[in-house]
C-alpha positions as CSV (number, residue, x, y, z in Angstrom):
1,G,-139.7,26.5,120.6
2,A,-140.2,26.5,116.8
3,V,-142.2,24.0,114.9
4,P,-139.8,23.5,112.0
5,V,-139.9,21.1,109.1
6,R,-138.6,17.6,109.0
7,G,-138.6,15.3,106.0
8,G,-142.0,16.5,104.8
9,R,-143.5,13.1,105.8
10,L,-146.8,14.3,106.9
11,L,-148.7,12.0,109.2
12,R,-152.0,10.6,108.1
13,L,-154.7,13.0,109.2
14,P,-157.5,12.0,111.5
15,R,-160.6,13.9,110.4
16,V,-160.0,16.8,108.1
17,R,-162.8,19.1,107.3
18,A,-163.2,20.1,103.6
19,H,-161.7,23.3,102.5
20,T,-161.8,25.4,99.4
21,V,-159.0,24.9,96.8
22,T,-158.2,28.0,94.9
23,T,-157.4,27.4,91.3
24,S,-156.7,30.9,90.1
25,I,-156.7,34.2,91.9
26,D,-155.2,37.6,91.1
27,P,-151.7,38.0,92.4
28,V,-150.9,40.3,95.3
29,R,-148.0,42.4,93.9
30,A,-147.2,44.6,96.9
31,F,-147.7,44.5,100.7
32,D,-149.1,48.0,100.7
33,D,-152.4,48.9,102.3
34,A,-154.3,47.7,99.3
35,G,-152.5,44.4,99.0
36,L,-152.8,43.7,102.8
37,A,-156.5,44.5,102.6
38,V,-156.9,41.9,99.8
39,I,-155.0,39.3,101.9
40,R,-157.2,40.0,105.0
41,A,-160.4,39.7,102.9
42,R,-159.2,36.4,101.4
43,L,-158.4,35.0,104.8
44,S,-161.8,36.1,106.1
45,A,-163.6,34.4,103.3
46,L,-161.4,31.3,103.3
47,A,-163.1,28.0,104.2
48,A,-159.9,26.8,105.9
49,R,-158.9,23.2,106.4
50,T,-159.2,22.1,110.0
51,I,-158.1,19.0,111.7
52,D,-160.3,17.5,114.4
53,G,-159.4,15.3,117.3
54,D,-157.7,15.3,120.7
55,I,-154.3,16.2,119.2
56,P,-151.6,18.5,120.6
57,R,-151.8,21.9,119.0
58,A,-149.2,24.4,117.8
59,A,-149.1,27.6,115.8
60,V,-146.6,29.4,113.6
61,L,-146.5,33.0,112.4
62,V,-145.9,33.3,108.7
63,P,-144.2,36.7,108.6
64,L,-145.0,38.7,105.5
65,C,-142.6,41.6,105.1
66,I,-140.9,44.0,102.6
67,R,-137.3,43.7,101.4
68,N,-135.9,46.4,99.2
69,G,-139.4,47.4,98.2
70,A,-140.5,43.9,97.2
71,P,-143.0,41.6,99.0
72,A,-141.2,38.9,100.9
73,I,-141.6,36.2,103.5
74,L,-139.3,35.9,106.6
75,F,-137.8,32.5,107.6
76,T,-135.6,31.3,110.5
77,K,-133.0,28.5,110.8
78,R,-132.8,26.6,114.0
79,T,-129.5,26.2,115.8
80,E,-127.6,22.9,115.8
81,T,-127.9,22.6,119.6
82,V,-131.7,22.5,120.0
83,G,-133.2,19.2,121.1
84,T,-134.9,18.4,117.8
85,H,-134.9,19.4,114.2
86,K,-131.4,20.7,114.4
87,G,-130.4,23.2,111.7
88,Q,-133.7,23.2,109.9
89,V,-135.7,26.1,108.4
90,S,-139.0,27.1,110.1
91,F,-141.4,29.8,110.8
92,P,-141.5,31.2,114.3
93,G,-143.8,29.1,116.3
94,G,-144.4,26.4,118.8
95,R,-146.8,24.5,121.0
96,R,-149.8,26.2,122.5
97,D,-149.3,27.1,126.2
98,P,-152.2,26.7,128.6
99,G,-152.2,30.5,129.1
100,D,-152.6,31.2,125.3
101,R,-156.0,32.5,124.4
102,D,-155.9,31.1,120.8
103,V,-153.6,30.3,118.0
104,V,-152.9,33.9,117.3
105,D,-151.8,34.4,120.9
106,T,-149.5,31.4,120.5
107,A,-147.9,32.6,117.3
108,L,-147.3,36.2,118.5
109,R,-145.8,34.9,121.8
110,E,-143.4,32.6,119.9
111,L,-142.5,35.4,117.4
112,H,-141.5,37.6,120.3
113,E,-139.6,34.9,122.1
114,E,-137.7,33.8,119.0
115,L,-137.0,37.1,117.2
116,G,-137.8,39.8,119.7
117,I,-140.6,41.3,117.6
118,A,-143.2,42.9,119.8
119,R,-146.8,41.6,119.2
120,D,-148.2,45.2,119.0
121,T,-146.0,45.8,115.9
122,V,-147.5,42.9,114.0
123,L,-150.5,43.3,111.7
124,V,-152.4,40.0,112.1
125,L,-154.3,39.3,108.9
126,G,-155.9,35.9,109.7
127,S,-155.4,32.2,110.1
128,F,-154.7,29.7,107.3
129,H,-155.1,26.0,106.6
130,E,-154.1,23.7,109.4
131,L,-151.6,20.9,108.7
132,M,-150.3,17.9,110.6
133,S,-146.6,17.8,111.3
134,I,-144.3,14.8,111.3
135,T,-144.0,15.3,115.1
136,G,-147.8,14.7,115.6
137,L,-148.8,18.3,116.1
138,V,-151.7,20.1,114.4
139,V,-150.0,23.3,113.2
140,A,-152.1,26.4,112.6
141,P,-150.4,29.0,110.4
142,V,-151.2,32.6,111.3
143,I,-150.5,35.2,108.6
144,G,-149.0,38.5,109.9
145,F,-147.3,41.5,108.3
146,I,-144.1,42.6,110.2
147,G,-143.2,45.7,108.0
148,D,-140.0,46.5,106.2
149,R,-137.3,44.0,106.9
150,T,-134.7,45.1,104.4
151,S,-132.4,45.3,107.4
152,L,-132.6,42.6,110.1
153,T,-130.3,44.2,112.5
154,D,-133.1,45.3,114.9
155,L,-134.1,41.7,115.5
156,A,-133.1,39.9,118.6
157,P,-132.9,36.2,117.7
158,S,-132.9,33.8,120.6
159,P,-129.4,32.3,120.7
160,A,-130.7,29.1,122.1
161,E,-133.1,28.5,119.2
162,I,-132.3,30.6,116.2
163,D,-129.1,30.4,114.2
164,A,-130.1,32.6,111.2
165,V,-132.8,34.8,109.9
166,F,-133.4,35.5,106.2
167,S,-136.2,36.6,103.8
168,L,-137.1,35.6,100.3
169,T,-139.1,37.7,97.9
170,L,-142.2,36.3,96.2
171,D,-140.3,36.5,92.9
172,E,-137.4,34.5,94.4
173,L,-139.8,31.9,95.8
174,Q,-141.6,31.6,92.5
175,H,-138.5,31.2,90.3
176,H,-136.4,29.0,92.6
177,R,-138.8,26.2,93.4
178,A,-138.3,22.5,92.8
179,V,-140.5,19.5,93.4
180,R,-138.7,16.5,94.9
181,P,-139.7,13.1,96.3
182,L,-139.8,13.0,100.1
183,R,-139.2,10.0,102.3
184,S,-142.8,9.0,102.1
185,G,-142.6,9.0,98.3
186,R,-144.9,11.9,98.0
187,A,-143.9,15.1,96.1
188,G,-142.7,18.0,98.2
189,P,-141.7,21.6,97.4
190,W,-138.1,22.8,97.8
191,Y,-137.3,26.5,97.8
192,T,-133.7,27.1,97.1
193,A,-133.1,30.8,96.5
194,G,-131.9,31.6,100.0
195,P,-128.9,30.5,102.1
196,H,-130.8,27.5,103.4
197,P,-133.4,25.4,101.7
198,V,-137.1,25.7,102.6
199,W,-138.8,22.3,102.6
200,G,-140.9,19.9,104.6
201,L,-143.8,21.3,106.5
202,T,-142.5,24.9,106.1
203,G,-142.3,24.2,102.4
204,F,-145.9,23.0,102.2
205,I,-147.2,26.0,104.2
206,T,-145.2,28.3,101.9
207,D,-146.6,26.6,98.8
208,E,-150.2,27.0,99.9
209,V,-149.7,30.6,101.0
210,L,-148.2,31.5,97.7
211,R,-150.8,29.7,95.6
212,D,-154.0,30.0,97.6
213,L,-153.5,33.3,99.3
214,L,-151.1,35.5,97.4
215,G,-151.9,34.3,93.8
216,V,-148.3,33.4,92.9
217,P,-148.6,31.2,89.8
218,I,-146.7,28.1,90.9
219,P,-147.4,24.7,89.4
220,P,-149.0,21.8,91.3
221,L,-146.9,19.2,93.2
222,V,-146.2,16.7,90.5
223,L,-142.9,14.8,90.2
224,D,-141.3,14.8,86.7
């Protein structure tokens, strides 16, 4: 099952190891060979945030793709009949199974289960900052490139879990972003360009990926 977003009220973290905060990096303007090499190098050099403790673990696949020639990110919307987080936007992902070798294995397995994308068609670029979800899971985002997704007709969304699939270009994400107060009172990003808003944990992951990895110049999370 997916690990979607809910309310953006992140739990207080146990022990979080320090990580590098990027203030300004060159933007990745295309997901071609050169752009993907830059992303892979940045992930390899990243001093990623990790969360220690005996806490349940999960992983999500952040699917970088191309839509009509432009770099984009793929999102899913959960069905209204799933047990939790009904109708919310998420990345493909879920809890680690005992048989999963690592977070990459978890993310690729869930991607195939939810969207029918075979693992051998995904270019895995690396792992990103861990976050704590409102459901008490440590979520590890795995960054992967899934190719040209201008058409989504070849996907096979799980009817039990996935209600809709859509992508947003980096330009759409940059120019259709708001900062709103969440239930906890903290500021949270809302991305509104698509058919369904991207917010909560998925919004926070998207925010960090855009700013710290792809060099998209988005402002910090400060309420007006």
